C-alpha positions in Angstrom: -24.7 -49.4 -77.1 -24.1 -53.6 -76.7 -23.5 -55.7 -79.6 -25.3 -58.7 -77.3 -22.5 -61.3 -77.3 -20.1 -62.4 -74.8 -16.3 -61.4 -75.7 -13.5 -64.3 -75.3 -9.6 -63.5 -74.8 -8.6 -65.0 -78.2 -5.7 -63.9 -81.1 -7.1 -61.2 -83.2 -4.3 -61.6 -85.6 -4.2 -65.3 -85.6 -1.7 -66.5 -87.7 -2.9 -68.5 -90.9 -1.5 -72.1 -91.0 1.1 -72.4 -93.6 -0.2 -74.3 -96.9 2.3 -72.8 -99.4 2.6 -69.9 -101.7 -0.1 -69.9 -103.7 -2.5 -67.4 -104.5 -5.3 -69.6 -103.6 -4.1 -71.0 -100.6 -3.1 -67.5 -99.4 -6.4 -66.5 -100.0 -8.1 -69.5 -97.8 -5.5 -68.6 -95.2 -6.4 -65.1 -95.2 -10.0 -65.9 -95.0 -10.1 -68.4 -92.6 -8.6 -66.6 -89.5 -11.4 -64.5 -89.2 -13.6 -67.9 -88.4 -13.6 -69.9 -85.3 -11.8 -73.1 -85.3 -14.9 -75.2 -86.7 -15.4 -73.0 -90.0 -11.7 -72.2 -90.3 -10.9 -75.8 -90.4 -13.2 -76.7 -92.8 -12.4 -73.5 -95.5 -8.6 -75.0 -95.0 -10.2 -78.0 -96.0 -11.8 -77.2 -99.2 -10.1 -78.6 -102.5 -11.3 -79.2 -106.0 -13.0 -76.2 -105.8 -11.8 -72.7 -108.1 -11.1 -70.7 -104.6 -9.6 -67.7 -106.7 -13.5 -67.3 -108.1 -15.6 -67.2 -104.8 -17.1 -63.9 -104.2 -19.1 -64.1 -101.3 -19.0 -67.1 -98.0 -22.5 -67.2 -96.5 -23.0 -68.1 -92.8 -27.1 -68.2 -92.0 -28.0 -69.8 -89.1 -28.7 -73.3 -89.1 -28.4 -73.3 -92.9 -25.9 -74.5 -94.8 -22.5 -72.9 -95.2 -22.5 -71.3 -98.7 -20.0 -70.2 -101.1 -20.7 -68.0 -104.3 -18.6 -67.6 -107.6 -19.0 -66.3 -111.0 -22.7 -68.0 -112.2 -22.5 -70.5 -109.5 -23.8 -71.5 -105.3 -21.6 -74.1 -103.7 -22.6 -75.6 -100.7 -19.7 -77.2 -98.4 -19.9 -80.2 -95.7 -17.8 -80.5 -92.8 -15.2 -81.5 -94.9 -14.8 -78.7 -97.2 -16.5 -80.5 -99.9 -19.3 -79.6 -102.5 -22.2 -81.1 -101.5 -26.3 -81.2 -101.6 -27.9 -78.0 -99.7 -29.2 -81.2 -97.5 -25.9 -82.0 -96.7 -24.5 -78.6 -96.0 -22.5 -78.1 -92.6 -24.9 -75.9 -90.8 -24.4 -72.8 -89.4 -24.2 -72.5 -85.2 -24.7 -69.6 -83.7 -21.3 -69.9 -81.8 -19.8 -70.3 -85.7 -21.3 -66.5 -85.9 -20.4 -65.4 -82.4 -16.9 -66.7 -83.2 -16.6 -64.6 -86.0 -18.2 -61.6 -84.7 -15.8 -61.6 -82.1 -12.7 -61.8 -84.6 -13.6 -59.6 -87.5 -14.8 -56.5 -84.0 -12.2 -57.2 -81.4 -9.6 -54.8 -82.8 -11.9 -51.8 -82.0 -16.1 -52.3 -80.7 -17.2 -49.0 -80.7 -15.9 -48.7 -84.2 -17.7 -51.7 -85.4 -20.8 -50.6 -83.7 -20.7 -47.7 -85.5 -20.7 -49.8 -88.7 -23.0 -51.9 -87.7 -25.8 -49.5 -88.0 -25.2 -49.7 -91.8 -25.9 -53.6 -91.4 -21.9 -54.0 -92.3 -18.5 -54.3 -91.2 -15.4 -54.1 -93.3 -12.5 -56.3 -92.8 -8.6 -55.6 -93.2 -8.2 -56.0 -96.9 -11.4 -54.7 -97.9 -13.1 -57.6 -97.3 -17.2 -56.4 -96.3 -19.2 -58.3 -93.5 -22.7 -57.6 -94.3 -24.3 -58.9 -90.9 -28.3 -59.4 -90.2 -30.5 -59.7 -87.2 -32.9 -58.0 -84.9 -32.4 -53.8 -85.4 -32.6 -51.9 -81.9 -34.1 -48.4 -82.5 -34.1 -45.1 -80.8 -36.2 -42.5 -82.1 -36.4 -43.8 -85.3 -32.9 -45.0 -86.3 -30.9 -47.9 -86.4 -29.0 -48.6 -83.1 -26.9 -51.5 -83.6 -28.1 -54.9 -83.7 -28.2 -58.3 -81.7 -29.4 -61.9 -82.0 -27.2 -61.6 -85.2 -28.7 -64.4 -87.4 -26.4 -64.6 -90.5 -23.0 -63.1 -91.7 -22.1 -62.7 -95.9 -18.4 -61.9 -96.2 -18.0 -60.4 -100.1 -14.7 -61.3 -101.2 -12.8 -58.4 -102.4 -9.9 -58.5 -105.2 -7.6 -56.7 -107.4 -7.8 -57.0 -110.9 -6.0 -55.3 -112.6 -5.7 -54.2 -116.1 -9.5 -53.7 -116.6 -8.8 -49.4 -116.7 -6.5 -50.2 -119.7 -8.9 -50.8 -121.9 -11.7 -48.0 -121.3 -9.8 -45.2 -119.6 -9.4 -43.6 -123.2 -12.4 -43.2 -123.4 -12.9 -41.1 -119.8 -9.8 -38.8 -120.8 -10.0 -35.4 -123.0 -7.1 -34.6 -125.3 -5.5 -32.8 -122.4 -5.3 -36.2 -120.7 -7.4 -34.7 -118.1 -10.6 -37.3 -116.9 -14.1 -36.5 -117.9 -16.1 -36.5 -115.1 -17.3 -40.2 -115.1 -19.7 -42.4 -113.3 -19.6 -46.5 -113.5 -23.1 -47.8 -112.7 -23.7 -51.5 -112.0 -25.8 -54.2 -110.2 -24.1 -55.5 -107.0 -20.9 -57.9 -107.6 -20.5 -56.7 -111.0 -17.2 -55.2 -110.5 -17.6 -52.1 -110.5 -15.4 -51.3 -107.5 -12.6 -53.4 -108.7 -13.0 -51.2 -112.0 -12.7 -48.0 -109.8 -9.7 -48.9 -108.1 -7.8 -50.0 -111.1 -9.3 -46.3 -112.8 -7.8 -44.5 -109.5 -4.2 -46.4 -110.2 -3.7 -45.3 -113.5 -5.1 -42.1 -113.2 -2.7 -41.6 -110.5 0.2 -43.4 -112.1 0.0 -41.9 -114.9 0.0 -44.4 -118.5 3.3 -44.2 -120.9 0.9 -46.7 -123.3 -1.6 -43.6 -123.2 1.0 -41.1 -122.9 -0.6 -39.6 -119.5 0.5 -37.8 -116.8 0.0 -38.5 -113.5 -2.2 -36.9 -111.5 -3.1 -36.6 -108.0 -6.4 -38.2 -106.7 -8.0 -37.5 -103.4 -10.1 -41.2 -102.4 -13.0 -40.5 -99.8 -13.1 -44.7 -98.5 -16.7 -44.4 -96.4 -16.8 -48.0 -96.6 -13.0 -49.2 -96.3 -13.8 -51.2 -99.0 -11.6 -49.1 -102.1 -8.1 -49.0 -100.2 -8.4 -51.8 -97.7 -7.3 -49.5 -95.0 -5.4 -51.0 -92.1 -3.5 -49.1 -89.6 -3.0 -46.4 -92.2 -1.6 -49.1 -95.1 -3.7 -49.6 -97.9 -3.9 -53.2 -99.2 -4.7 -52.4 -102.3 -2.5 -50.5 -105.4 -4.3 -46.7 -105.8 -1.0 -45.1 -107.3 1.5 -42.9 -106.0 -0.2 -39.8 -106.2 -3.4 -40.8 -104.1 -4.5 -39.4 -100.5 -6.8 -41.3 -99.6 -9.4 -40.5 -96.0 -10.5 -44.0 -94.4 -13.9 -44.4 -93.2 -15.4 -41.0 -93.4 -18.9 -39.7 -94.9 -18.7 -38.8 -98.5 -20.4 -35.7 -97.6 -17.4 -34.6 -95.5 -14.3 -35.9 -96.7 -14.5 -34.5 -100.3 -14.7 -31.1 -98.7 -11.8 -32.0 -96.3 -9.9 -33.5 -99.3 -10.2 -30.3 -101.2 -9.1 -28.0 -98.8 -5.8 -29.9 -97.2 -4.3 -32.2 -100.5 -5.5 -30.2 -103.8 -6.5 -33.4 -105.4 -7.5 -32.5 -109.5 -9.3 -35.8 -109.3 -11.9 -36.9 -106.2 -12.8 -40.8 -106.3 -15.8 -42.0 -104.4 -17.5 -45.3 -104.1 -21.4 -45.7 -104.3 -23.2 -42.2 -104.6 -27.0 -42.7 -104.0 -27.6 -40.2 -100.7 -28.7 -36.5 -101.1 -26.0 -35.5 -98.9 -23.8 -36.9 -101.3 -25.2 -35.1 -104.3 -24.5 -31.5 -102.4 -20.9 -32.7 -101.9 -20.3 -33.3 -105.2 -22.1 -30.4 -106.4 -19.6 -28.2 -104.2 -16.4 -29.7 -105.5 -17.4 -29.1 -108.7 -17.2 -25.1 -108.4 -13.3 -25.6 -107.6 -12.4 -27.7 -110.8 -11.9 -31.1 -109.4 -13.0 -34.0 -111.7 -15.4 -36.5 -110.1 -15.0 -40.5 -110.6 -17.2 -42.3 -109.1 -19.6 -45.2 -109.0 -23.3 -46.0 -108.5 -25.8 -49.4 -108.0 -27.7 -49.3 -111.4 -28.3 -51.7 -113.9 -28.3 -49.3 -117.1 -28.8 -45.7 -117.4 -32.6 -45.5 -117.6 -32.5 -47.0 -114.3 -29.9 -44.4 -112.7 -32.3 -41.7 -114.2 -35.3 -42.9 -112.1 -33.4 -42.5 -108.7 -34.0 -39.0 -107.8 -30.6 -38.4 -105.9 -28.5 -39.3 -109.0 -31.1 -38.2 -111.2 -30.2 -34.4 -109.6 -26.4 -34.8 -110.8 -27.3 -35.8 -114.3 -30.0 -33.0 -114.8 -27.4 -30.8 -113.8 -25.0 -31.9 -116.4 -22.1 -33.1 -114.1 -21.6 -36.2 -115.4 -20.0 -36.3 -119.1 -19.1 -40.2 -119.3 -20.9 -43.2 -117.8 -19.5 -46.9 -118.0 -22.1 -49.5 -117.6 -21.1 -53.0 -115.9 -22.9 -56.3 -116.0 -21.8 -60.1 -115.5 -22.8 -61.1 -118.9 -19.0 -62.5 -118.9 -18.2 -62.4 -115.5 -17.7 -59.6 -113.1 -16.6 -56.1 -114.7 -17.3 -56.6 -118.1 -18.0 -53.4 -119.6 -21.5 -53.5 -121.8 -20.6 -49.7 -122.9 -19.7 -46.3 -122.0 -22.1 -43.8 -122.5 -21.2 -40.2 -123.6 -23.5 -37.8 -122.2 -24.9 -34.8 -123.3 -26.3 -32.0 -121.4 -29.6 -32.5 -122.3 -29.4 -36.3 -121.4 -29.3 -37.4 -125.1 -27.0 -40.1 -125.4 -24.4 -41.0 -128.2 -24.0 -45.0 -126.8 -20.2 -46.2 -127.9 -20.3 -49.7 -127.3 -16.8 -51.3 -125.6 -18.0 -55.3 -126.0 -15.9 -58.0 -124.1 -15.6 -61.1 -126.4 
């Protein structure tokens, strides 16, 4: 199996140039190390832009370098300046190849396995979407070649969101209702899930709740941002993490080996995920998860999720949007088994 590009000797974990102690500079430094010298230099020159608000860095072959933030697209030229698209720095094939070398050299085989799903994950939980020519075998994607675009989704830890809604997700005895977080892409569901995991794991003096044992199946390596066994994000004192493990296997592994009170997973959607969740319910464990959907109605239209709703699995549904930026809580829905719902609005001003 081959990624169809040539590796060159490089430092796979280059030290970023010192630019000060600010969070914005640290973000630019940490991200720039995953690119070749040319793109790294451009990213380090960016000024006058709220880099902490950047959510995606998009590299498209022969197209201008593009940063996406909250309700804003910014094209960047060779000096790191915001410009019209026709004046932006044009991504060259070498830029993409150098970025892939830095992003995958530590474990080429593991990267190939991830690339079958169209992405790889960097230390810190940054997720890199990849497009190119798919190589198929018996109808299954084996790898990608002639890579044409990379989309670096910048992972961020934004704490404090969970305190606002956690009381609506807990029973009187402090145990969790089975909860599903719904949102469209880039609306903060993974960030909220991280914060909820940490609050449930540590307990909350404000809410007078005890810490609970949480098992996390981090299939896409985004939730914990594990690197050599150490999580980049704080998921709490009582949290055990299975990194890079498929949900259908990881849920059962955690239940057998770590005795969690809560199982947390990101992005339910496959039939195998549903089966694993239904099996977990028989052990009495609580489920905390996310899924892609604009609202409850859209979630119900998806056959795999509908099975969970019709089985009466979820008791609470949190709906997010980008109306006031990523992580805007539109509503917390209290579900009855027959799928009638009482909607308690939780608006963020």
